[in-house]
A tleap script that builds the chain and sets N, CA, C and O, in Angstrom:
source leaprc.protein.ff14SB
mol = sequence {
  NMET ASN ILE ILE ASN ASN LYS LEU LEU GLY
  ASN SER ASP PHE MET THR GLY ALA PHE PRO
  ALA ASP TYR GLY ASN GLY ILE SER GLY VAL
  PHE ASP LEU ARG LEU ARG ASN GLY ASN PRO
  GLU LYS ASN GLU PHE THR ALA GLN VAL VAL
  CTYR
}
set mol.1.N position { 0.852 -1.164 0.000 }
set mol.1.CA position { 0.000 0.000 0.000 }
set mol.1.C position { 0.904 1.235 0.000 }
set mol.1.O position { 1.824 1.336 0.811 }
set mol.2.N position { 0.642 2.155 -0.895 }
set mol.2.CA position { 1.446 3.360 -1.019 }
set mol.2.C position { 0.755 4.545 -0.366 }
set mol.2.O position { -0.472 4.584 -0.269 }
set mol.3.N position { 1.540 5.501 0.078 }
set mol.3.CA position { 0.991 6.731 0.630 }
set mol.3.C position { 0.533 7.648 -0.496 }
set mol.3.O position { -0.487 8.325 -0.369 }
set mol.4.N position { 1.278 7.675 -1.595 }
set mol.4.CA position { 0.961 8.531 -2.736 }
set mol.4.C position { 0.257 7.692 -3.794 }
set mol.4.O position { 0.836 6.745 -4.327 }
set mol.5.N position { -0.976 8.033 -4.095 }
set mol.5.CA position { -1.748 7.310 -5.097 }
set mol.5.C position { -1.416 7.887 -6.470 }
set mol.5.O position { -1.577 9.089 -6.679 }
set mol.6.N position { -0.958 7.062 -7.409 }
set mol.6.CA position { -0.561 7.549 -8.725 }
set mol.6.C position { -1.739 8.036 -9.560 }
set mol.6.O position { -1.528 8.736 -10.550 }
set mol.7.N position { -2.968 7.690 -9.196 }
set mol.7.CA position { -4.147 8.175 -9.920 }
set mol.7.C position { -4.460 9.626 -9.580 }
set mol.7.O position { -5.145 10.303 -10.346 }
set mol.8.N position { -3.970 10.111 -8.451 }
set mol.8.CA position { -4.222 11.479 -8.038 }
set mol.8.C position { -3.062 12.417 -8.343 }
set mol.8.O position { -3.201 13.635 -8.234 }
set mol.9.N position { -1.920 11.856 -8.726 }
set mol.9.CA position { -0.717 12.649 -8.942 }
set mol.9.C position { -0.724 13.262 -10.336 }
set mol.9.O position { -0.887 12.560 -11.333 }
set mol.10.N position { -0.544 14.587 -10.393 }
set mol.10.CA position { -0.500 15.272 -11.670 }
set mol.10.C position { 0.918 15.462 -12.161 }
set mol.10.O position { 1.216 15.167 -13.318 }
set mol.11.N position { 1.798 15.951 -11.300 }
set mol.11.CA position { 3.169 16.251 -11.691 }
set mol.11.C position { 4.055 16.140 -10.458 }
set mol.11.O position { 3.619 16.434 -9.345 }
set mol.12.N position { 5.287 15.719 -10.657 }
set mol.12.CA position { 6.237 15.669 -9.554 }
set mol.12.C position { 7.601 16.105 -10.053 }
set mol.12.O position { 7.991 15.798 -11.180 }
set mol.13.N position { 8.319 16.823 -9.208 }
set mol.13.CA position { 9.660 17.295 -9.522 }
set mol.13.C position { 10.566 17.018 -8.331 }
set mol.13.O position { 10.170 17.220 -7.183 }
set mol.14.N position { 11.768 16.561 -8.603 }
set mol.14.CA position { 12.777 16.381 -7.571 }
set mol.14.C position { 13.937 17.298 -7.897 }
set mol.14.O position { 14.513 17.217 -8.982 }
set mol.15.N position { 14.284 18.175 -6.959 }
set mol.15.CA position { 15.342 19.147 -7.197 }
set mol.15.C position { 16.445 18.979 -6.160 }
set mol.15.O position { 16.177 18.780 -4.976 }
set mol.16.N position { 17.671 19.059 -6.617 }
set mol.16.CA position { 18.822 19.042 -5.722 }
set mol.16.C position { 19.666 20.277 -6.014 }
set mol.16.O position { 19.571 20.865 -7.091 }
set mol.17.N position { 20.472 20.653 -5.070 }
set mol.17.CA position { 21.334 21.823 -5.261 }
set mol.17.C position { 20.654 23.104 -4.824 }
set mol.17.O position { 20.059 23.153 -3.748 }
set mol.18.N position { 20.734 24.143 -5.645 }
set mol.18.CA position { 20.137 25.441 -5.323 }
set mol.18.C position { 18.631 25.390 -5.607 }
set mol.18.O position { 18.202 24.912 -6.657 }
set mol.19.N position { 17.844 25.890 -4.658 }
set mol.19.CA position { 16.388 25.829 -4.772 }
set mol.19.C position { 15.810 27.213 -4.991 }
set mol.19.O position { 16.426 28.212 -4.620 }
set mol.20.N position { 14.617 27.280 -5.599 }
set mol.20.CA position { 13.914 28.558 -5.666 }
set mol.20.C position { 13.542 29.047 -4.261 }
set mol.20.O position { 13.516 28.257 -3.318 }
set mol.21.N position { 13.258 30.331 -4.122 }
set mol.21.CA position { 13.001 30.927 -2.805 }
set mol.21.C position { 11.772 30.352 -2.123 }
set mol.21.O position { 11.715 30.357 -0.894 }
set mol.22.N position { 10.777 29.854 -2.864 }
set mol.22.CA position { 9.546 29.367 -2.226 }
set mol.22.C position { 9.751 28.074 -1.437 }
set mol.22.O position { 8.825 27.649 -0.747 }
set mol.23.N position { 10.915 27.430 -1.503 }
set mol.23.CA position { 11.164 26.208 -0.743 }
set mol.23.C position { 11.939 26.444 0.543 }
set mol.23.O position { 12.260 25.488 1.249 }
set mol.24.N position { 12.244 27.683 0.860 }
set mol.24.CA position { 12.870 28.005 2.140 }
set mol.24.C position { 14.279 27.466 2.268 }
set mol.24.O position { 15.098 27.626 1.364 }
set mol.25.N position { 14.561 26.824 3.394 }
set mol.25.CA position { 15.917 26.382 3.714 }
set mol.25.C position { 16.123 24.901 3.424 }
set mol.25.O position { 16.650 24.182 4.272 }
set mol.26.N position { 15.721 24.427 2.248 }
set mol.26.CA position { 15.980 23.036 1.893 }
set mol.26.C position { 17.467 22.803 1.737 }
set mol.26.O position { 18.133 23.558 1.029 }
set mol.27.N position { 18.008 21.776 2.380 }
set mol.27.CA position { 19.454 21.577 2.361 }
set mol.27.C position { 19.865 20.578 1.275 }
set mol.27.O position { 20.740 20.881 0.464 }
set mol.28.N position { 19.246 19.395 1.249 }
set mol.28.CA position { 19.754 18.375 0.347 }
set mol.28.C position { 18.856 18.110 -0.854 }
set mol.28.O position { 19.366 17.816 -1.935 }
set mol.29.N position { 17.542 18.202 -0.706 }
set mol.29.CA position { 16.662 17.925 -1.830 }
set mol.29.C position { 15.228 18.325 -1.544 }
set mol.29.O position { 14.803 18.391 -0.391 }
set mol.30.N position { 14.488 18.591 -2.611 }
set mol.30.CA position { 13.077 18.952 -2.502 }
set mol.30.C position { 12.299 18.081 -3.467 }
set mol.30.O position { 12.655 17.981 -4.641 }
set mol.31.N position { 11.239 17.447 -2.983 }
set mol.31.CA position { 10.354 16.630 -3.817 }
set mol.31.C position { 9.024 17.354 -3.875 }
set mol.31.O position { 8.283 17.376 -2.892 }
set mol.32.N position { 8.713 17.949 -5.021 }
set mol.32.CA position { 7.522 18.769 -5.204 }
set mol.32.C position { 6.433 17.927 -5.863 }
set mol.32.O position { 6.612 17.450 -6.983 }
set mol.33.N position { 5.299 17.739 -5.171 }
set mol.33.CA position { 4.184 16.948 -5.694 }
set mol.33.C position { 3.005 17.862 -6.001 }
set mol.33.O position { 2.620 18.690 -5.175 }
set mol.34.N position { 2.444 17.711 -7.173 }
set mol.34.CA position { 1.243 18.460 -7.546 }
set mol.34.C position { 0.135 17.451 -7.831 }
set mol.34.O position { 0.328 16.496 -8.584 }
set mol.35.N position { -1.023 17.675 -7.220 }
set mol.35.CA position { -2.157 16.784 -7.431 }
set mol.35.C position { -2.990 17.256 -8.610 }
set mol.35.O position { -2.970 18.434 -8.965 }
set mol.36.N position { -3.727 16.324 -9.217 }
set mol.36.CA position { -4.607 16.660 -10.331 }
set mol.36.C position { -5.777 17.496 -9.839 }
set mol.36.O position { -6.143 17.449 -8.665 }
set mol.37.N position { -6.354 18.258 -10.751 }
set mol.37.CA position { -7.572 19.004 -10.433 }
set mol.37.C position { -8.741 18.039 -10.353 }
set mol.37.O position { -8.802 17.063 -11.100 }
set mol.38.N position { -9.656 18.309 -9.457 }
set mol.38.CA position { -10.829 17.458 -9.303 }
set mol.38.C position { -11.887 17.761 -10.350 }
set mol.38.O position { -11.752 18.713 -11.119 }
set mol.39.N position { -12.933 16.961 -10.380 }
set mol.39.CA position { -14.046 17.140 -11.294 }
set mol.39.C position { -15.237 17.647 -10.488 }
set mol.39.O position { -15.852 16.861 -9.769 }
set mol.40.N position { -15.588 18.939 -10.581 }
set mol.40.CA position { -16.686 19.469 -9.771 }
set mol.40.C position { -18.072 19.052 -10.252 }
set mol.40.O position { -19.055 19.272 -9.545 }
set mol.41.N position { -18.172 18.456 -11.439 }
set mol.41.CA position { -19.483 18.122 -12.001 }
set mol.41.C position { -19.898 16.673 -11.753 }
set mol.41.O position { -21.080 16.351 -11.867 }
set mol.42.N position { -18.970 15.807 -11.422 }
set mol.42.CA position { -19.281 14.383 -11.267 }
set mol.42.C position { -18.503 13.817 -10.091 }
set mol.42.O position { -17.300 14.054 -9.979 }
set mol.43.N position { -19.160 13.079 -9.218 }
set mol.43.CA position { -18.477 12.403 -8.116 }
set mol.43.C position { -17.843 11.112 -8.614 }
set mol.43.O position { -18.486 10.307 -9.287 }
set mol.44.N position { -16.586 10.933 -8.277 }
set mol.44.CA position { -15.875 9.718 -8.650 }
set mol.44.C position { -15.232 9.130 -7.404 }
set mol.44.O position { -14.759 9.867 -6.539 }
set mol.45.N position { -15.215 7.810 -7.309 }
set mol.45.CA position { -14.670 7.129 -6.143 }
set mol.45.C position { -13.698 6.059 -6.596 }
set mol.45.O position { -13.786 5.550 -7.714 }
set mol.46.N position { -12.776 5.727 -5.717 }
set mol.46.CA position { -11.856 4.632 -5.963 }
set mol.46.C position { -11.672 3.854 -4.659 }
set mol.46.O position { -11.778 4.422 -3.572 }
set mol.47.N position { -11.402 2.576 -4.773 }
set mol.47.CA position { -11.216 1.740 -3.591 }
set mol.47.C position { -10.022 0.816 -3.810 }
set mol.47.O position { -9.672 0.484 -4.943 }
set mol.48.N position { -9.413 0.413 -2.714 }
set mol.48.CA position { -8.277 -0.499 -2.786 }
set mol.48.C position { -8.429 -1.544 -1.699 }
set mol.48.O position { -8.715 -1.224 -0.546 }
set mol.49.N position { -8.239 -2.777 -2.073 }
set mol.49.CA position { -8.346 -3.891 -1.123 }
set mol.49.C position { -6.947 -4.458 -0.902 }
set mol.49.O position { -6.253 -4.819 -1.852 }
set mol.50.N position { -6.547 -4.531 0.356 }
set mol.50.CA position { -5.243 -5.078 0.711 }
set mol.50.C position { -5.489 -6.334 1.538 }
set mol.50.O position { -6.216 -6.299 2.531 }
set mol.51.N position { -4.893 -7.418 1.135 }
set mol.51.CA position { -5.076 -8.664 1.883 }
set mol.51.C position { -3.786 -9.179 2.407 }
set mol.51.O position { -3.757 -10.221 3.062 }
savepdb mol mol.pdb
quit
């Protein structure tokens, strides 16, 4: 079971070295996750069974 569901992930970036100012005092690396936009017109559900 994963913490990050790949169906909800829109974009991800991993940066090392010098960071943009919006990441503050990151020392070794920044993993930036962006989620997909939702659908306001239709309800959608997903389920996962772990045995």
